[in-house]
mmCIF file of the N, C-alpha and C atoms, coordinates in Angstrom:
data_MODEL
# 
_entry.id   MODEL 
# 
loop_
_atom_site.group_PDB 
_atom_site.id 
_atom_site.type_symbol 
_atom_site.label_atom_id 
_atom_site.label_alt_id 
_atom_site.label_comp_id 
_atom_site.label_asym_id 
_atom_site.label_entity_id 
_atom_site.label_seq_id 
_atom_site.pdbx_PDB_ins_code 
_atom_site.Cartn_x 
_atom_site.Cartn_y 
_atom_site.Cartn_z 
_atom_site.occupancy 
_atom_site.B_iso_or_equiv 
_atom_site.pdbx_formal_charge 
_atom_site.auth_seq_id 
_atom_site.auth_comp_id 
_atom_site.auth_asym_id 
_atom_site.auth_atom_id 
_atom_site.pdbx_PDB_model_num 
ATOM 1   N N  . MET A 1 1  ? 26.123 17.543 -47.180 1.00 0.00 ? 1  MET A N  1 
ATOM 2   C CA . MET A 1 1  ? 27.034 17.223 -48.287 1.00 0.00 ? 1  MET A CA 1 
ATOM 3   C C  . MET A 1 1  ? 26.762 15.803 -48.773 1.00 0.00 ? 1  MET A C  1 
ATOM 4   N N  . LEU A 1 2  ? 26.788 14.868 -47.836 1.00 0.00 ? 2  LEU A N  1 
ATOM 5   C CA . LEU A 1 2  ? 26.560 13.485 -48.235 1.00 0.00 ? 2  LEU A CA 1 
ATOM 6   C C  . LEU A 1 2  ? 25.094 13.101 -48.112 1.00 0.00 ? 2  LEU A C  1 
ATOM 7   N N  . ASN A 1 3  ? 24.343 13.926 -47.366 1.00 0.00 ? 3  ASN A N  1 
ATOM 8   C CA . ASN A 1 3  ? 22.944 13.596 -47.142 1.00 0.00 ? 3  ASN A CA 1 
ATOM 9   C C  . ASN A 1 3  ? 22.048 14.764 -47.516 1.00 0.00 ? 3  ASN A C  1 
ATOM 10  N N  . THR A 1 4  ? 20.852 14.432 -47.944 1.00 0.00 ? 4  THR A N  1 
ATOM 11  C CA . THR A 1 4  ? 19.912 15.482 -48.329 1.00 0.00 ? 4  THR A CA 1 
ATOM 12  C C  . THR A 1 4  ? 18.485 15.098 -48.000 1.00 0.00 ? 4  THR A C  1 
ATOM 13  N N  . GLY A 1 5  ? 18.082 15.363 -46.778 1.00 0.00 ? 5  GLY A N  1 
ATOM 14  C CA . GLY A 1 5  ? 16.696 15.141 -46.403 1.00 0.00 ? 5  GLY A CA 1 
ATOM 15  C C  . GLY A 1 5  ? 16.381 13.726 -45.953 1.00 0.00 ? 5  GLY A C  1 
ATOM 16  N N  . TYR A 1 6  ? 15.103 13.421 -46.023 1.00 0.00 ? 6  TYR A N  1 
ATOM 17  C CA . TYR A 1 6  ? 14.607 12.138 -45.527 1.00 0.00 ? 6  TYR A CA 1 
ATOM 18  C C  . TYR A 1 6  ? 14.533 11.115 -46.645 1.00 0.00 ? 6  TYR A C  1 
ATOM 19  N N  . GLY A 1 7  ? 15.295 10.057 -46.527 1.00 0.00 ? 7  GLY A N  1 
ATOM 20  C CA . GLY A 1 7  ? 15.282 8.980  -47.515 1.00 0.00 ? 7  GLY A CA 1 
ATOM 21  C C  . GLY A 1 7  ? 15.576 9.485  -48.919 1.00 0.00 ? 7  GLY A C  1 
ATOM 22  N N  . ASN A 1 8  ? 16.340 10.544 -48.996 1.00 0.00 ? 8  ASN A N  1 
ATOM 23  C CA . ASN A 1 8  ? 16.640 11.091 -50.313 1.00 0.00 ? 8  ASN A CA 1 
ATOM 24  C C  . ASN A 1 8  ? 17.989 10.580 -50.813 1.00 0.00 ? 8  ASN A C  1 
ATOM 25  N N  . SER A 1 9  ? 18.931 11.495 -50.904 1.00 0.00 ? 9  SER A N  1 
ATOM 26  C CA . SER A 1 9  ? 20.240 11.094 -51.417 1.00 0.00 ? 9  SER A CA 1 
ATOM 27  C C  . SER A 1 9  ? 21.235 10.929 -50.284 1.00 0.00 ? 9  SER A C  1 
ATOM 28  N N  . GLY A 1 10 ? 22.102 9.947  -50.394 1.00 0.00 ? 10 GLY A N  1 
ATOM 29  C CA . GLY A 1 10 ? 23.111 9.732  -49.362 1.00 0.00 ? 10 GLY A CA 1 
ATOM 30  C C  . GLY A 1 10 ? 24.494 9.949  -49.932 1.00 0.00 ? 10 GLY A C  1 
ATOM 31  N N  . PHE A 1 11 ? 25.096 8.849  -50.404 1.00 0.00 ? 11 PHE A N  1 
ATOM 32  C CA . PHE A 1 11 ? 26.437 8.929  -50.956 1.00 0.00 ? 11 PHE A CA 1 
ATOM 33  C C  . PHE A 1 11 ? 26.394 8.485  -52.414 1.00 0.00 ? 11 PHE A C  1 
ATOM 34  N N  . TYR A 1 12 ? 26.679 9.378  -53.327 1.00 0.00 ? 12 TYR A N  1 
ATOM 35  C CA . TYR A 1 12 ? 26.606 9.103  -54.751 1.00 0.00 ? 12 TYR A CA 1 
ATOM 36  C C  . TYR A 1 12 ? 25.179 8.790  -55.212 1.00 0.00 ? 12 TYR A C  1 
ATOM 37  N N  . ASN A 1 13 ? 24.184 9.395  -54.527 1.00 0.00 ? 13 ASN A N  1 
ATOM 38  C CA . ASN A 1 13 ? 22.788 9.228  -54.931 1.00 0.00 ? 13 ASN A CA 1 
ATOM 39  C C  . ASN A 1 13 ? 22.215 10.587 -55.292 1.00 0.00 ? 13 ASN A C  1 
ATOM 40  N N  . ALA A 1 14 ? 21.260 10.577 -56.191 1.00 0.00 ? 14 ALA A N  1 
ATOM 41  C CA . ALA A 1 14 ? 20.658 11.843 -56.605 1.00 0.00 ? 14 ALA A CA 1 
ATOM 42  C C  . ALA A 1 14 ? 19.186 11.677 -56.910 1.00 0.00 ? 14 ALA A C  1 
ATOM 43  N N  . ALA A 1 15 ? 18.459 11.050 -56.010 1.00 0.00 ? 15 ALA A N  1 
ATOM 44  C CA . ALA A 1 15 ? 17.028 10.859 -56.200 1.00 0.00 ? 15 ALA A CA 1 
ATOM 45  C C  . ALA A 1 15 ? 16.401 10.328 -54.921 1.00 0.00 ? 15 ALA A C  1 
ATOM 46  N N  . VAL A 1 16 ? 15.083 10.248 -54.917 1.00 0.00 ? 16 VAL A N  1 
ATOM 47  C CA . VAL A 1 16 ? 14.370 9.769  -53.737 1.00 0.00 ? 16 VAL A CA 1 
ATOM 48  C C  . VAL A 1 16 ? 14.188 8.269  -53.815 1.00 0.00 ? 16 VAL A C  1 
ATOM 49  N N  . ASN A 1 17 ? 14.441 7.589  -52.687 1.00 0.00 ? 17 ASN A N  1 
ATOM 50  C CA . ASN A 1 17 ? 14.294 6.133  -52.595 1.00 0.00 ? 17 ASN A CA 1 
ATOM 51  C C  . ASN A 1 17 ? 15.168 5.401  -53.611 1.00 0.00 ? 17 ASN A C  1 
ATOM 52  N N  . ASN A 1 18 ? 16.279 5.977  -53.944 1.00 0.00 ? 18 ASN A N  1 
ATOM 53  C CA . ASN A 1 18 ? 17.199 5.330  -54.879 1.00 0.00 ? 18 ASN A CA 1 
ATOM 54  C C  . ASN A 1 18 ? 18.235 4.524  -54.120 1.00 0.00 ? 18 ASN A C  1 
ATOM 55  N N  . THR A 1 19 ? 18.914 3.652  -54.845 1.00 0.00 ? 19 THR A N  1 
ATOM 56  C CA . THR A 1 19 ? 19.962 2.854  -54.226 1.00 0.00 ? 19 THR A CA 1 
ATOM 57  C C  . THR A 1 19 ? 21.315 3.276  -54.772 1.00 0.00 ? 19 THR A C  1 
ATOM 58  N N  . GLY A 1 20 ? 22.314 3.282  -53.884 1.00 0.00 ? 20 GLY A N  1 
ATOM 59  C CA . GLY A 1 20 ? 23.653 3.691  -54.303 1.00 0.00 ? 20 GLY A CA 1 
ATOM 60  C C  . GLY A 1 20 ? 24.548 2.485  -54.474 1.00 0.00 ? 20 GLY A C  1 
ATOM 61  N N  . ILE A 1 21 ? 25.455 2.287  -53.520 1.00 0.00 ? 21 ILE A N  1 
ATOM 62  C CA . ILE A 1 21 ? 26.403 1.183  -53.593 1.00 0.00 ? 21 ILE A CA 1 
ATOM 63  C C  . ILE A 1 21 ? 26.280 0.309  -52.348 1.00 0.00 ? 21 ILE A C  1 
ATOM 64  N N  . PHE A 1 22 ? 26.069 -0.975 -52.568 1.00 0.00 ? 22 PHE A N  1 
ATOM 65  C CA . PHE A 1 22 ? 25.946 -1.922 -51.460 1.00 0.00 ? 22 PHE A CA 1 
ATOM 66  C C  . PHE A 1 22 ? 24.892 -1.483 -50.443 1.00 0.00 ? 22 PHE A C  1 
ATOM 67  N N  . VAL A 1 23 ? 23.737 -1.059 -50.920 1.00 0.00 ? 23 VAL A N  1 
ATOM 68  C CA . VAL A 1 23 ? 22.668 -0.614 -50.028 1.00 0.00 ? 23 VAL A CA 1 
ATOM 69  C C  . VAL A 1 23 ? 21.735 -1.776 -49.711 1.00 0.00 ? 23 VAL A C  1 
ATOM 70  N N  . THR A 1 24 ? 21.446 -1.952 -48.453 1.00 0.00 ? 24 THR A N  1 
ATOM 71  C CA . THR A 1 24 ? 20.567 -3.039 -48.043 1.00 0.00 ? 24 THR A CA 1 
ATOM 72  C C  . THR A 1 24 ? 19.426 -2.507 -47.188 1.00 0.00 ? 24 THR A C  1 
ATOM 73  N N  . GLY A 1 25 ? 18.211 -2.647 -47.671 1.00 0.00 ? 25 GLY A N  1 
ATOM 74  C CA . GLY A 1 25 ? 17.059 -2.180 -46.912 1.00 0.00 ? 25 GLY A CA 1 
ATOM 75  C C  . GLY A 1 25 ? 15.994 -1.599 -47.825 1.00 0.00 ? 25 GLY A C  1 
ATOM 76  N N  . VAL A 1 26 ? 14.961 -1.060 -47.208 1.00 0.00 ? 26 VAL A N  1 
ATOM 77  C CA . VAL A 1 26 ? 13.858 -0.485 -47.970 1.00 0.00 ? 26 VAL A CA 1 
ATOM 78  C C  . VAL A 1 26 ? 13.963 1.029  -47.971 1.00 0.00 ? 26 VAL A C  1 
ATOM 79  N N  . MET A 1 27 ? 13.757 1.627  -49.111 1.00 0.00 ? 27 MET A N  1 
ATOM 80  C CA . MET A 1 27 ? 13.828 3.074  -49.255 1.00 0.00 ? 27 MET A CA 1 
ATOM 81  C C  . MET A 1 27 ? 15.171 3.612  -48.770 1.00 0.00 ? 27 MET A C  1 
ATOM 82  N N  . SER A 1 28 ? 16.184 2.782  -48.811 1.00 0.00 ? 28 SER A N  1 
ATOM 83  C CA . SER A 1 28 ? 17.509 3.208  -48.362 1.00 0.00 ? 28 SER A CA 1 
ATOM 84  C C  . SER A 1 28 ? 18.321 3.760  -49.525 1.00 0.00 ? 28 SER A C  1 
ATOM 85  N N  . SER A 1 29 ? 19.130 4.744  -49.241 1.00 0.00 ? 29 SER A N  1 
ATOM 86  C CA . SER A 1 29 ? 19.986 5.295  -50.276 1.00 0.00 ? 29 SER A CA 1 
ATOM 87  C C  . SER A 1 29 ? 21.305 5.736  -49.671 1.00 0.00 ? 29 SER A C  1 
ATOM 88  N N  . GLY A 1 30 ? 22.371 5.495  -50.383 1.00 0.00 ? 30 GLY A N  1 
ATOM 89  C CA . GLY A 1 30 ? 23.694 5.912  -49.919 1.00 0.00 ? 30 GLY A CA 1 
ATOM 90  C C  . GLY A 1 30 ? 24.718 4.798  -50.064 1.00 0.00 ? 30 GLY A C  1 
ATOM 91  N N  . PHE A 1 31 ? 25.662 4.786  -49.168 1.00 0.00 ? 31 PHE A N  1 
ATOM 92  C CA . PHE A 1 31 ? 26.758 3.837  -49.236 1.00 0.00 ? 31 PHE A CA 1 
ATOM 93  C C  . PHE A 1 31 ? 26.784 3.005  -47.962 1.00 0.00 ? 31 PHE A C  1 
ATOM 94  N N  . PHE A 1 32 ? 26.537 1.709  -48.132 1.00 0.00 ? 32 PHE A N  1 
ATOM 95  C CA . PHE A 1 32 ? 26.500 0.804  -46.981 1.00 0.00 ? 32 PHE A CA 1 
ATOM 96  C C  . PHE A 1 32 ? 25.451 1.212  -45.948 1.00 0.00 ? 32 PHE A C  1 
ATOM 97  N N  . ASN A 1 33 ? 24.216 1.416  -46.397 1.00 0.00 ? 33 ASN A N  1 
ATOM 98  C CA . ASN A 1 33 ? 23.135 1.774  -45.489 1.00 0.00 ? 33 ASN A CA 1 
ATOM 99  C C  . ASN A 1 33 ? 22.330 0.539  -45.136 1.00 0.00 ? 33 ASN A C  1 
ATOM 100 N N  . PHE A 1 34 ? 21.881 0.480  -43.931 1.00 0.00 ? 34 PHE A N  1 
ATOM 101 C CA . PHE A 1 34 ? 21.075 -0.648 -43.494 1.00 0.00 ? 34 PHE A CA 1 
ATOM 102 C C  . PHE A 1 34 ? 19.879 -0.153 -42.697 1.00 0.00 ? 34 PHE A C  1 
ATOM 103 N N  . GLY A 1 35 ? 18.703 -0.269 -43.290 1.00 0.00 ? 35 GLY A N  1 
ATOM 104 C CA . GLY A 1 35 ? 17.502 0.160  -42.580 1.00 0.00 ? 35 GLY A CA 1 
ATOM 105 C C  . GLY A 1 35 ? 16.446 0.683  -43.545 1.00 0.00 ? 35 GLY A C  1 
ATOM 106 N N  . THR A 1 36 ? 15.534 1.454  -43.038 1.00 0.00 ? 36 THR A N  1 
ATOM 107 C CA . THR A 1 36 ? 14.453 1.984  -43.862 1.00 0.00 ? 36 THR A CA 1 
ATOM 108 C C  . THR A 1 36 ? 14.531 3.500  -43.926 1.00 0.00 ? 36 THR A C  1 
ATOM 109 N N  . GLY A 1 37 ? 14.496 4.004  -45.128 1.00 0.00 ? 37 GLY A N  1 
ATOM 110 C CA . GLY A 1 37 ? 14.539 5.452  -45.299 1.00 0.00 ? 37 GLY A CA 1 
ATOM 111 C C  . GLY A 1 37 ? 15.823 6.071  -44.790 1.00 0.00 ? 37 GLY A C  1 
ATOM 112 N N  . ASN A 1 38 ? 16.900 5.315  -44.810 1.00 0.00 ? 38 ASN A N  1 
ATOM 113 C CA . ASN A 1 38 ? 18.178 5.841  -44.354 1.00 0.00 ? 38 ASN A CA 1 
ATOM 114 C C  . ASN A 1 38 ? 18.971 6.423  -45.515 1.00 0.00 ? 38 ASN A C  1 
ATOM 115 N N  . SER A 1 39 ? 19.791 7.388  -45.205 1.00 0.00 ? 39 SER A N  1 
ATOM 116 C CA . SER A 1 39 ? 20.652 7.961  -46.224 1.00 0.00 ? 39 SER A CA 1 
ATOM 117 C C  . SER A 1 39 ? 21.954 8.428  -45.593 1.00 0.00 ? 39 SER A C  1 
ATOM 118 N N  . GLY A 1 40 ? 23.038 8.197  -46.286 1.00 0.00 ? 40 GLY A N  1 
ATOM 119 C CA . GLY A 1 40 ? 24.349 8.607  -45.786 1.00 0.00 ? 40 GLY A CA 1 
ATOM 120 C C  . GLY A 1 40 ? 25.352 7.471  -45.877 1.00 0.00 ? 40 GLY A C  1 
ATOM 121 N N  . LEU A 1 41 ? 26.368 7.544  -45.044 1.00 0.00 ? 41 LEU A N  1 
ATOM 122 C CA . LEU A 1 41 ? 27.420 6.542  -45.077 1.00 0.00 ? 41 LEU A CA 1 
ATOM 123 C C  . LEU A 1 41 ? 27.401 5.747  -43.774 1.00 0.00 ? 41 LEU A C  1 
ATOM 124 N N  . LEU A 1 42 ? 27.174 4.442  -43.906 1.00 0.00 ? 42 LEU A N  1 
ATOM 125 C CA . LEU A 1 42 ? 27.128 3.577  -42.734 1.00 0.00 ? 42 LEU A CA 1 
ATOM 126 C C  . LEU A 1 42 ? 26.128 4.086  -41.702 1.00 0.00 ? 42 LEU A C  1 
ATOM 127 N N  . VAL A 1 43 ? 24.963 4.477  -42.173 1.00 0.00 ? 43 VAL A N  1 
ATOM 128 C CA . VAL A 1 43 ? 23.937 5.003  -41.277 1.00 0.00 ? 43 VAL A CA 1 
ATOM 129 C C  . VAL A 1 43 ? 22.982 3.894  -40.865 1.00 0.00 ? 43 VAL A C  1 
ATOM 130 N N  . SER A 1 44 ? 22.653 3.851  -39.610 1.00 0.00 ? 44 SER A N  1 
ATOM 131 C CA . SER A 1 44 ? 21.755 2.818  -39.116 1.00 0.00 ? 44 SER A CA 1 
ATOM 132 C C  . SER A 1 44 ? 20.626 3.449  -38.316 1.00 0.00 ? 44 SER A C  1 
ATOM 133 N N  . GLY A 1 45 ? 19.419 3.313  -38.820 1.00 0.00 ? 45 GLY A N  1 
ATOM 134 C CA . GLY A 1 45 ? 18.270 3.879  -38.123 1.00 0.00 ? 45 GLY A CA 1 
ATOM 135 C C  . GLY A 1 45 ? 17.080 3.988  -39.050 1.00 0.00 ? 45 GLY A C  1 
ATOM 136 N N  . ASN A 1 46 ? 16.144 4.826  -38.709 1.00 0.00 ? 46 ASN A N  1 
ATOM 137 C CA . ASN A 1 46 ? 14.941 4.986  -39.512 1.00 0.00 ? 46 ASN A CA 1 
ATOM 138 C C  . ASN A 1 46 ? 14.758 6.452  -39.899 1.00 0.00 ? 46 ASN A C  1 
ATOM 139 N N  . GLY A 1 47 ? 14.807 6.713  -41.179 1.00 0.00 ? 47 GLY A N  1 
ATOM 140 C CA . GLY A 1 47 ? 14.636 8.073  -41.661 1.00 0.00 ? 47 GLY A CA 1 
ATOM 141 C C  . GLY A 1 47 ? 15.751 9.006  -41.222 1.00 0.00 ? 47 GLY A C  1 
ATOM 142 N N  . LEU A 1 48 ? 16.909 8.431  -40.913 1.00 0.00 ? 48 LEU A N  1 
ATOM 143 C CA . LEU A 1 48 ? 18.021 9.254  -40.463 1.00 0.00 ? 48 LEU A CA 1 
ATOM 144 C C  . LEU A 1 48 ? 18.993 9.514  -41.600 1.00 0.00 ? 48 LEU A C  1 
ATOM 145 N N  . SER A 1 49 ? 19.720 10.608 -41.469 1.00 0.00 ? 49 SER A N  1 
ATOM 146 C CA . SER A 1 49 ? 20.724 10.914 -42.472 1.00 0.00 ? 49 SER A CA 1 
ATOM 147 C C  . SER A 1 49 ? 21.940 11.517 -41.787 1.00 0.00 ? 49 SER A C  1 
ATOM 148 N N  . GLY A 1 50 ? 23.110 11.104 -42.211 1.00 0.00 ? 50 GLY A N  1 
ATOM 149 C CA . GLY A 1 50 ? 24.335 11.631 -41.610 1.00 0.00 ? 50 GLY A CA 1 
ATOM 150 C C  . GLY A 1 50 ? 25.535 10.758 -41.930 1.00 0.00 ? 50 GLY A C  1 
ATOM 151 N N  . PHE A 1 51 ? 26.569 10.902 -41.134 1.00 0.00 ? 51 PHE A N  1 
ATOM 152 C CA . PHE A 1 51 ? 27.811 10.194 -41.378 1.00 0.00 ? 51 PHE A CA 1 
ATOM 153 C C  . PHE A 1 51 ? 28.179 9.376  -40.149 1.00 0.00 ? 51 PHE A C  1 
ATOM 154 N N  . PHE A 1 52 ? 28.145 8.040  -40.299 1.00 0.00 ? 52 PHE A N  1 
ATOM 155 C CA . PHE A 1 52 ? 28.448 7.140  -39.194 1.00 0.00 ? 52 PHE A CA 1 
ATOM 156 C C  . PHE A 1 52 ? 27.552 7.388  -37.977 1.00 0.00 ? 52 PHE A C  1 
ATOM 157 N N  . LYS A 1 53 ? 26.253 7.591  -38.223 1.00 0.00 ? 53 LYS A N  1 
ATOM 158 C CA . LYS A 1 53 ? 25.314 7.825  -37.122 1.00 0.00 ? 53 LYS A CA 1 
ATOM 159 C C  . LYS A 1 53 ? 24.645 6.526  -36.712 1.00 0.00 ? 53 LYS A C  1 
ATOM 160 N N  . ASN A 1 54 ? 24.310 6.446  -35.475 1.00 0.00 ? 54 ASN A N  1 
ATOM 161 C CA . ASN A 1 54 ? 23.632 5.256  -34.963 1.00 0.00 ? 54 ASN A CA 1 
ATOM 162 C C  . ASN A 1 54 ? 22.449 5.673  -34.092 1.00 0.00 ? 54 ASN A C  1 
ATOM 163 N N  . LEU A 1 55 ? 21.585 6.509  -34.667 1.00 0.00 ? 55 LEU A N  1 
ATOM 164 C CA . LEU A 1 55 ? 20.441 7.008  -33.920 1.00 0.00 ? 55 LEU A CA 1 
ATOM 165 C C  . LEU A 1 55 ? 19.150 6.436  -34.484 1.00 0.00 ? 55 LEU A C  1 
ATOM 166 N N  . PHE A 1 56 ? 18.103 6.495  -33.688 1.00 0.00 ? 56 PHE A N  1 
ATOM 167 C CA . PHE A 1 56 ? 16.805 5.999  -34.131 1.00 0.00 ? 56 PHE A CA 1 
ATOM 168 C C  . PHE A 1 56 ? 15.743 7.057  -33.833 1.00 0.00 ? 56 PHE A C  1 
ATOM 169 N N  . GLY A 1 57 ? 15.060 7.485  -34.906 1.00 0.00 ? 57 GLY A N  1 
ATOM 170 C CA . GLY A 1 57 ? 14.058 8.514  -34.721 1.00 0.00 ? 57 GLY A CA 1 
ATOM 171 C C  . GLY A 1 57 ? 12.800 8.267  -35.478 1.00 0.00 ? 57 GLY A C  1 
# 
C-alpha cells in the first residue's frame, strides 16, 4: 500500500528514485526515509520497503 518494490514509491510517491516529503538520502522515496534505495515511512536500510522497518538487506 505504502510501498511498491525496490526504491520505487513509498509514501505519496509515484515513480522510481523520486523524492516525497522530507526525504534524505540517495534514491530514497517516501516519507521521512533515510538511506539508499529506501521506500516507505520511516524506513531505515538499503533497498528496503515497509512501515517503520529497521532491517538491512
